[in-house]
A tleap script that builds the chain and sets N, CA, C and O, in Angstrom:
source leaprc.protein.ff14SB
mol = sequence {
  NLEU GLY ARG PRO SER ARG THR GLU ASP LYS
  THR LEU GLU GLY VAL ALA ARG GLN ASP ALA
  SER GLU ARG ASN ALA VAL GLU GLY LYS PHE
  GLY GLU GLY LYS ARG LYS TYR GLY LEU GLY
  LEU ILE ARG ALA ARG LEU GLN GLU THR SER
  GLU THR VAL VAL ALA LEU GLN PHE LEU ILE
  LEU ASN LEU GLU ARG LYS LEU ARG VAL LEU
  PHE LEU LYS PHE LEU HIE ASN THR ILE LEU
  TYR PHE ASP ASN ARG ASN LEU ALA CYS CILE
}
set mol.1.N position { 156.142 170.330 158.843 }
set mol.1.CA position { 156.008 169.125 159.801 }
set mol.1.C position { 154.788 169.201 160.038 }
set mol.1.O position { 154.272 170.317 159.987 }
set mol.2.N position { 154.123 168.251 160.305 }
set mol.2.CA position { 152.796 167.710 160.452 }
set mol.2.C position { 151.799 167.160 159.567 }
set mol.2.O position { 152.250 166.529 158.611 }
set mol.3.N position { 150.645 167.249 159.659 }
set mol.3.CA position { 149.671 166.539 158.672 }
set mol.3.C position { 149.507 167.449 157.689 }
set mol.3.O position { 149.134 168.551 158.092 }
set mol.4.N position { 149.674 167.331 156.483 }
set mol.4.CA position { 149.639 168.201 155.134 }
set mol.4.C position { 148.249 168.378 155.379 }
set mol.4.O position { 147.430 167.729 156.029 }
set mol.5.N position { 148.148 170.018 154.310 }
set mol.5.CA position { 146.653 170.746 154.590 }
set mol.5.C position { 146.054 170.172 153.261 }
set mol.5.O position { 146.745 169.735 152.340 }
set mol.6.N position { 144.381 170.237 153.274 }
set mol.6.CA position { 143.703 169.487 152.234 }
set mol.6.C position { 144.175 169.857 151.032 }
set mol.6.O position { 144.277 168.949 150.206 }
set mol.7.N position { 144.540 171.104 150.656 }
set mol.7.CA position { 145.010 171.733 149.454 }
set mol.7.C position { 146.034 170.714 148.621 }
set mol.7.O position { 146.041 170.235 147.487 }
set mol.8.N position { 146.870 170.642 149.760 }
set mol.8.CA position { 148.351 169.929 149.325 }
set mol.8.C position { 147.979 168.303 149.172 }
set mol.8.O position { 148.756 167.509 148.642 }
set mol.9.N position { 146.646 167.919 149.728 }
set mol.9.CA position { 146.314 166.493 149.202 }
set mol.9.C position { 145.699 166.426 148.115 }
set mol.9.O position { 145.824 165.336 147.557 }
set mol.10.N position { 145.072 167.182 147.586 }
set mol.10.CA position { 143.999 167.393 146.830 }
set mol.10.C position { 145.384 167.870 145.482 }
set mol.10.O position { 145.345 167.132 144.498 }
set mol.11.N position { 146.118 168.610 145.456 }
set mol.11.CA position { 147.212 168.456 144.352 }
set mol.11.C position { 148.103 167.354 143.962 }
set mol.11.O position { 148.588 167.050 142.872 }
set mol.12.N position { 148.188 166.855 145.085 }
set mol.12.CA position { 149.169 165.076 145.148 }
set mol.12.C position { 148.295 164.259 144.578 }
set mol.12.O position { 148.703 163.546 143.661 }
set mol.13.N position { 147.007 164.188 144.963 }
set mol.13.CA position { 146.105 163.116 144.300 }
set mol.13.C position { 146.072 163.268 143.040 }
set mol.13.O position { 146.269 162.299 142.307 }
set mol.14.N position { 145.752 164.826 142.414 }
set mol.14.CA position { 145.609 165.238 140.903 }
set mol.14.C position { 146.774 164.862 140.584 }
set mol.14.O position { 146.406 163.854 139.982 }
set mol.15.N position { 148.217 164.832 140.461 }
set mol.15.CA position { 149.436 164.627 139.762 }
set mol.15.C position { 149.268 163.216 139.866 }
set mol.15.O position { 149.110 162.575 138.828 }
set mol.16.N position { 149.284 162.514 141.216 }
set mol.16.CA position { 149.072 161.003 140.778 }
set mol.16.C position { 148.001 160.422 139.936 }
set mol.16.O position { 148.203 159.361 139.346 }
set mol.17.N position { 146.760 161.114 139.834 }
set mol.17.CA position { 145.865 160.015 138.907 }
set mol.17.C position { 146.486 160.678 137.570 }
set mol.17.O position { 146.438 159.839 136.670 }
set mol.18.N position { 147.080 161.958 137.109 }
set mol.18.CA position { 147.331 162.079 135.876 }
set mol.18.C position { 148.486 161.276 135.467 }
set mol.18.O position { 148.581 160.694 134.386 }
set mol.19.N position { 149.539 161.287 136.603 }
set mol.19.CA position { 150.819 160.015 136.333 }
set mol.19.C position { 150.042 158.742 135.889 }
set mol.19.O position { 150.370 158.093 134.895 }
set mol.20.N position { 148.787 158.370 136.849 }
set mol.20.CA position { 148.605 156.968 136.572 }
set mol.20.C position { 147.610 156.861 135.068 }
set mol.20.O position { 147.410 155.892 134.335 }
set mol.21.N position { 147.211 157.994 135.000 }
set mol.21.CA position { 146.660 157.625 133.310 }
set mol.21.C position { 147.318 157.771 132.024 }
set mol.21.O position { 146.986 157.302 130.935 }
set mol.22.N position { 148.567 158.691 132.416 }
set mol.22.CA position { 149.591 158.686 131.185 }
set mol.22.C position { 150.457 156.950 131.081 }
set mol.22.O position { 150.780 156.302 130.086 }
set mol.23.N position { 150.599 156.666 132.443 }
set mol.23.CA position { 150.759 154.979 132.812 }
set mol.23.C position { 150.220 154.319 131.932 }
set mol.23.O position { 150.782 153.575 131.128 }
set mol.24.N position { 148.990 154.572 132.034 }
set mol.24.CA position { 148.117 153.377 131.730 }
set mol.24.C position { 147.829 153.371 129.688 }
set mol.24.O position { 147.308 152.628 128.855 }
set mol.25.N position { 148.228 154.098 129.706 }
set mol.25.CA position { 147.856 154.635 128.177 }
set mol.25.C position { 149.484 153.975 127.728 }
set mol.25.O position { 149.540 153.029 126.943 }
set mol.26.N position { 150.488 154.460 128.196 }
set mol.26.CA position { 151.729 153.680 127.625 }
set mol.26.C position { 151.659 152.305 128.076 }
set mol.26.O position { 151.871 151.504 127.165 }
set mol.27.N position { 151.388 151.713 129.388 }
set mol.27.CA position { 151.349 150.268 129.258 }
set mol.27.C position { 150.249 149.425 128.223 }
set mol.27.O position { 150.400 148.294 127.761 }
set mol.28.N position { 149.087 150.375 128.023 }
set mol.28.CA position { 148.313 150.216 126.991 }
set mol.28.C position { 149.103 149.543 125.628 }
set mol.28.O position { 149.048 148.357 125.304 }
set mol.29.N position { 149.825 150.584 124.945 }
set mol.29.CA position { 150.356 150.575 124.024 }
set mol.29.C position { 151.183 149.253 123.912 }
set mol.29.O position { 151.238 148.508 122.934 }
set mol.30.N position { 151.875 149.103 125.232 }
set mol.30.CA position { 153.127 147.844 125.497 }
set mol.30.C position { 152.363 146.564 124.899 }
set mol.30.O position { 152.725 145.660 124.146 }
set mol.31.N position { 151.037 146.894 125.612 }
set mol.31.CA position { 150.518 145.617 125.692 }
set mol.31.C position { 149.630 145.121 124.218 }
set mol.31.O position { 149.010 144.086 123.973 }
set mol.32.N position { 149.873 146.292 123.445 }
set mol.32.CA position { 149.047 146.098 122.017 }
set mol.32.C position { 149.958 145.598 121.495 }
set mol.32.O position { 149.741 144.430 121.173 }
set mol.33.N position { 151.319 146.131 121.159 }
set mol.33.CA position { 152.441 145.523 120.767 }
set mol.33.C position { 152.652 143.821 121.021 }
set mol.33.O position { 152.665 143.006 120.099 }
set mol.34.N position { 152.795 143.518 122.302 }
set mol.34.CA position { 152.823 142.273 122.493 }
set mol.34.C position { 151.478 141.507 121.888 }
set mol.34.O position { 151.514 140.353 121.461 }
set mol.35.N position { 150.714 142.038 121.908 }
set mol.35.CA position { 149.569 141.148 120.903 }
set mol.35.C position { 149.515 140.980 119.555 }
set mol.35.O position { 149.584 139.952 118.883 }
set mol.36.N position { 149.392 142.043 119.266 }
set mol.36.CA position { 149.114 142.429 117.879 }
set mol.36.C position { 150.220 142.257 116.972 }
set mol.36.O position { 150.030 141.813 115.840 }
set mol.37.N position { 151.631 142.655 117.490 }
set mol.37.CA position { 152.570 142.719 116.554 }
set mol.37.C position { 153.900 142.228 117.414 }
set mol.37.O position { 154.876 142.973 117.327 }
set mol.38.N position { 154.023 141.082 118.211 }
set mol.38.CA position { 155.024 140.142 118.554 }
set mol.38.C position { 156.245 140.854 119.348 }
set mol.38.O position { 157.442 140.723 119.089 }
set mol.39.N position { 155.658 141.647 120.391 }
set mol.39.CA position { 156.743 142.287 120.987 }
set mol.39.C position { 157.451 141.393 121.638 }
set mol.39.O position { 158.680 141.330 121.585 }
set mol.40.N position { 156.495 140.412 122.496 }
set mol.40.CA position { 156.848 139.189 123.160 }
set mol.40.C position { 157.958 138.741 122.837 }
set mol.40.O position { 158.910 138.721 123.617 }
set mol.41.N position { 158.003 138.298 121.593 }
set mol.41.CA position { 158.265 137.057 121.039 }
set mol.41.C position { 159.811 137.288 120.275 }
set mol.41.O position { 160.230 136.405 119.526 }
set mol.42.N position { 160.538 138.418 120.500 }
set mol.42.CA position { 161.541 138.839 119.940 }
set mol.42.C position { 162.611 138.168 120.634 }
set mol.42.O position { 162.468 138.119 121.855 }
set mol.43.N position { 163.841 137.540 120.064 }
set mol.43.CA position { 164.772 136.893 120.316 }
set mol.43.C position { 165.981 137.187 119.810 }
set mol.43.O position { 166.731 136.212 119.769 }
set mol.44.N position { 166.521 138.410 119.328 }
set mol.44.CA position { 167.881 138.647 118.833 }
set mol.44.C position { 168.740 138.726 120.347 }
set mol.44.O position { 168.640 139.072 121.524 }
set mol.45.N position { 169.669 138.110 119.309 }
set mol.45.CA position { 170.948 138.167 120.357 }
set mol.45.C position { 171.699 139.351 120.697 }
set mol.45.O position { 172.284 139.382 121.780 }
set mol.46.N position { 171.750 140.255 119.961 }
set mol.46.CA position { 172.553 141.734 120.465 }
set mol.46.C position { 171.595 142.410 121.110 }
set mol.46.O position { 170.408 142.396 120.784 }
set mol.47.N position { 172.108 143.072 122.120 }
set mol.47.CA position { 170.816 144.389 122.540 }
set mol.47.C position { 170.543 145.410 121.332 }
set mol.47.O position { 169.423 145.772 120.971 }
set mol.48.N position { 171.835 145.831 120.740 }
set mol.48.CA position { 171.278 146.578 119.781 }
set mol.48.C position { 170.205 146.071 118.595 }
set mol.48.O position { 169.450 146.858 118.023 }
set mol.49.N position { 170.256 144.602 118.309 }
set mol.49.CA position { 169.632 143.850 117.439 }
set mol.49.C position { 167.764 144.430 117.966 }
set mol.49.O position { 166.877 145.064 117.394 }
set mol.50.N position { 167.904 143.811 119.250 }
set mol.50.CA position { 166.525 143.987 120.297 }
set mol.50.C position { 166.173 145.251 119.763 }
set mol.50.O position { 165.295 145.188 118.902 }
set mol.51.N position { 166.598 146.365 120.023 }
set mol.51.CA position { 166.771 147.416 119.930 }
set mol.51.C position { 166.076 148.455 118.545 }
set mol.51.O position { 165.554 149.560 118.400 }
set mol.52.N position { 166.372 147.577 117.937 }
set mol.52.CA position { 165.848 148.205 116.208 }
set mol.52.C position { 164.712 147.586 116.019 }
set mol.52.O position { 163.737 148.008 115.396 }
set mol.53.N position { 164.899 146.103 116.815 }
set mol.53.CA position { 163.674 145.498 116.293 }
set mol.53.C position { 162.255 145.749 116.863 }
set mol.53.O position { 161.285 145.245 116.297 }
set mol.54.N position { 162.149 146.315 117.682 }
set mol.54.CA position { 161.499 147.272 118.907 }
set mol.54.C position { 160.868 148.522 118.523 }
set mol.54.O position { 159.749 148.908 118.857 }
set mol.55.N position { 161.780 149.155 117.724 }
set mol.55.CA position { 161.675 150.511 117.466 }
set mol.55.C position { 160.988 150.683 116.126 }
set mol.55.O position { 160.342 151.670 115.774 }
set mol.56.N position { 161.294 149.237 115.215 }
set mol.56.CA position { 160.455 149.057 113.746 }
set mol.56.C position { 159.224 148.761 114.096 }
set mol.56.O position { 158.267 149.136 113.418 }
set mol.57.N position { 159.069 147.922 115.399 }
set mol.57.CA position { 157.597 147.276 114.950 }
set mol.57.C position { 156.806 148.564 115.699 }
set mol.57.O position { 155.690 148.721 115.202 }
set mol.58.N position { 157.084 149.426 116.666 }
set mol.58.CA position { 156.385 151.009 116.803 }
set mol.58.C position { 156.746 151.985 115.997 }
set mol.58.O position { 156.466 153.166 116.202 }
set mol.59.N position { 157.510 151.479 114.845 }
set mol.59.CA position { 156.849 152.612 113.712 }
set mol.59.C position { 156.019 151.903 113.021 }
set mol.59.O position { 155.424 152.683 112.278 }
set mol.60.N position { 155.663 150.855 112.867 }
set mol.60.CA position { 154.573 150.387 112.194 }
set mol.60.C position { 153.059 150.590 112.782 }
set mol.60.O position { 152.012 150.956 112.246 }
set mol.61.N position { 153.457 150.120 114.361 }
set mol.61.CA position { 152.190 150.568 114.673 }
set mol.61.C position { 151.818 151.921 114.667 }
set mol.61.O position { 150.613 152.146 114.556 }
set mol.62.N position { 152.710 153.021 114.777 }
set mol.62.CA position { 151.908 154.321 114.515 }
set mol.62.C position { 151.641 154.615 113.071 }
set mol.62.O position { 150.601 155.255 112.920 }
set mol.63.N position { 152.346 154.304 111.861 }
set mol.63.CA position { 151.981 153.794 111.093 }
set mol.63.C position { 150.743 153.517 110.808 }
set mol.63.O position { 150.133 154.447 110.281 }
set mol.64.N position { 150.151 152.527 110.981 }
set mol.64.CA position { 148.938 152.031 110.961 }
set mol.64.C position { 147.989 152.458 111.501 }
set mol.64.O position { 146.860 152.399 111.015 }
set mol.65.N position { 148.331 153.086 112.862 }
set mol.65.CA position { 147.356 154.181 113.310 }
set mol.65.C position { 146.909 155.266 112.156 }
set mol.65.O position { 145.745 155.456 111.803 }
set mol.66.N position { 148.024 155.912 111.663 }
set mol.66.CA position { 147.905 157.311 111.110 }
set mol.66.C position { 147.127 156.619 109.586 }
set mol.66.O position { 146.375 157.375 108.972 }
set mol.67.N position { 147.316 155.420 109.134 }
set mol.67.CA position { 146.412 154.896 107.986 }
set mol.67.C position { 145.265 155.001 108.087 }
set mol.67.O position { 144.655 155.763 107.336 }
set mol.68.N position { 144.467 154.080 109.292 }
set mol.68.CA position { 143.315 153.941 109.635 }
set mol.68.C position { 142.944 155.514 109.991 }
set mol.68.O position { 141.828 155.816 109.567 }
set mol.69.N position { 143.457 156.301 110.498 }
set mol.69.CA position { 142.684 157.514 110.861 }
set mol.69.C position { 142.349 158.334 109.483 }
set mol.69.O position { 141.393 159.107 109.410 }
set mol.70.N position { 143.437 158.020 108.169 }
set mol.70.CA position { 143.432 158.645 107.055 }
set mol.70.C position { 142.270 158.426 106.238 }
set mol.70.O position { 141.502 159.219 105.693 }
set mol.71.N position { 142.322 157.005 106.280 }
set mol.71.CA position { 141.235 155.836 105.625 }
set mol.71.C position { 139.695 156.046 105.754 }
set mol.71.O position { 138.864 155.657 104.934 }
set mol.72.N position { 139.346 156.983 107.360 }
set mol.72.CA position { 137.994 157.073 107.909 }
set mol.72.C position { 137.877 158.367 107.560 }
set mol.72.O position { 136.782 158.929 107.521 }
set mol.73.N position { 138.952 158.925 107.288 }
set mol.73.CA position { 138.497 160.478 107.134 }
set mol.73.C position { 137.906 160.690 105.490 }
set mol.73.O position { 137.145 161.612 105.195 }
set mol.74.N position { 138.474 159.522 104.360 }
set mol.74.CA position { 138.185 159.496 103.397 }
set mol.74.C position { 136.978 158.751 103.058 }
set mol.74.O position { 136.268 158.967 102.076 }
set mol.75.N position { 136.807 157.875 103.928 }
set mol.75.CA position { 135.245 156.981 104.223 }
set mol.75.C position { 134.869 157.811 104.272 }
set mol.75.O position { 134.650 158.281 103.156 }
set mol.76.N position { 134.468 158.703 105.441 }
set mol.76.CA position { 133.944 160.092 105.923 }
set mol.76.C position { 133.506 161.144 104.706 }
set mol.76.O position { 132.323 161.462 104.588 }
set mol.77.N position { 134.059 161.426 104.220 }
set mol.77.CA position { 134.407 162.483 102.731 }
set mol.77.C position { 133.363 162.113 101.774 }
set mol.77.O position { 132.388 162.723 101.334 }
set mol.78.N position { 134.048 160.432 101.487 }
set mol.78.CA position { 133.266 159.671 100.328 }
set mol.78.C position { 131.708 160.003 100.807 }
set mol.78.O position { 131.327 160.922 100.081 }
set mol.79.N position { 130.929 159.727 101.491 }
set mol.79.CA position { 130.249 159.458 102.090 }
set mol.79.C position { 128.987 160.613 102.248 }
set mol.79.O position { 127.797 160.640 101.936 }
set mol.80.N position { 130.087 161.688 103.014 }
set mol.80.CA position { 128.937 162.803 102.252 }
set mol.80.C position { 128.799 163.607 100.928 }
set mol.80.O position { 127.861 164.296 100.526 }
set mol.81.N position { 130.161 163.282 100.293 }
set mol.81.CA position { 129.864 163.522 98.927 }
set mol.81.C position { 128.860 163.098 98.196 }
set mol.81.O position { 128.157 163.823 97.493 }
set mol.82.N position { 128.721 161.585 98.366 }
set mol.82.CA position { 127.667 161.043 97.342 }
set mol.82.C position { 126.192 161.108 98.136 }
set mol.82.O position { 125.219 160.698 97.503 }
set mol.83.N position { 125.953 161.701 99.749 }
set mol.83.CA position { 124.882 162.035 100.132 }
set mol.83.C position { 124.358 163.234 99.491 }
set mol.83.O position { 123.210 163.374 99.070 }
set mol.84.N position { 125.503 164.263 99.449 }
set mol.84.CA position { 124.886 165.974 99.089 }
set mol.84.C position { 124.387 165.518 97.394 }
set mol.84.O position { 123.276 165.700 96.896 }
set mol.85.N position { 125.444 164.965 96.832 }
set mol.85.CA position { 124.923 164.249 95.236 }
set mol.85.C position { 123.969 164.085 95.266 }
set mol.85.O position { 123.256 164.839 94.603 }
set mol.86.N position { 123.374 163.048 96.015 }
set mol.86.CA position { 121.598 162.713 96.098 }
set mol.86.C position { 120.711 163.554 96.190 }
set mol.86.O position { 119.824 163.902 95.411 }
set mol.87.N position { 121.048 163.931 97.387 }
set mol.87.CA position { 120.266 165.645 97.822 }
set mol.87.C position { 119.935 166.514 96.699 }
set mol.87.O position { 118.881 167.144 96.613 }
set mol.88.N position { 120.954 166.524 95.772 }
set mol.88.CA position { 120.994 167.360 94.376 }
set mol.88.C position { 120.151 166.944 93.115 }
set mol.88.O position { 119.658 167.647 92.233 }
set mol.89.N position { 120.136 165.457 93.321 }
set mol.89.CA position { 119.424 165.136 92.265 }
set mol.89.C position { 117.854 165.400 92.556 }
set mol.89.O position { 117.190 165.925 91.662 }
set mol.90.N position { 117.181 165.014 93.911 }
set mol.90.CA position { 115.980 165.012 94.206 }
set mol.90.C position { 115.256 166.329 94.177 }
set mol.90.O position { 114.059 166.381 94.462 }
savepdb mol mol.pdb
quit
């Protein structure tokens, strides 16, 4: 009863901040899906069809991210290989 203590306020603020950061990440992905993958343009008649289209588009979104990370690792390793090879020749 009465005013909450400072420690309760701090913990509640921390929880609220954590929730907001997670919500921002999720909303950002939905925004990216709408901009890049046309999630805002779904005009399926049945709910089941709409859910399937959304699921497939998020699958593609995740696969593209994995492919991008894999490509960057490959590029990084290739650059390191040729840098080390050139140093060995000198």
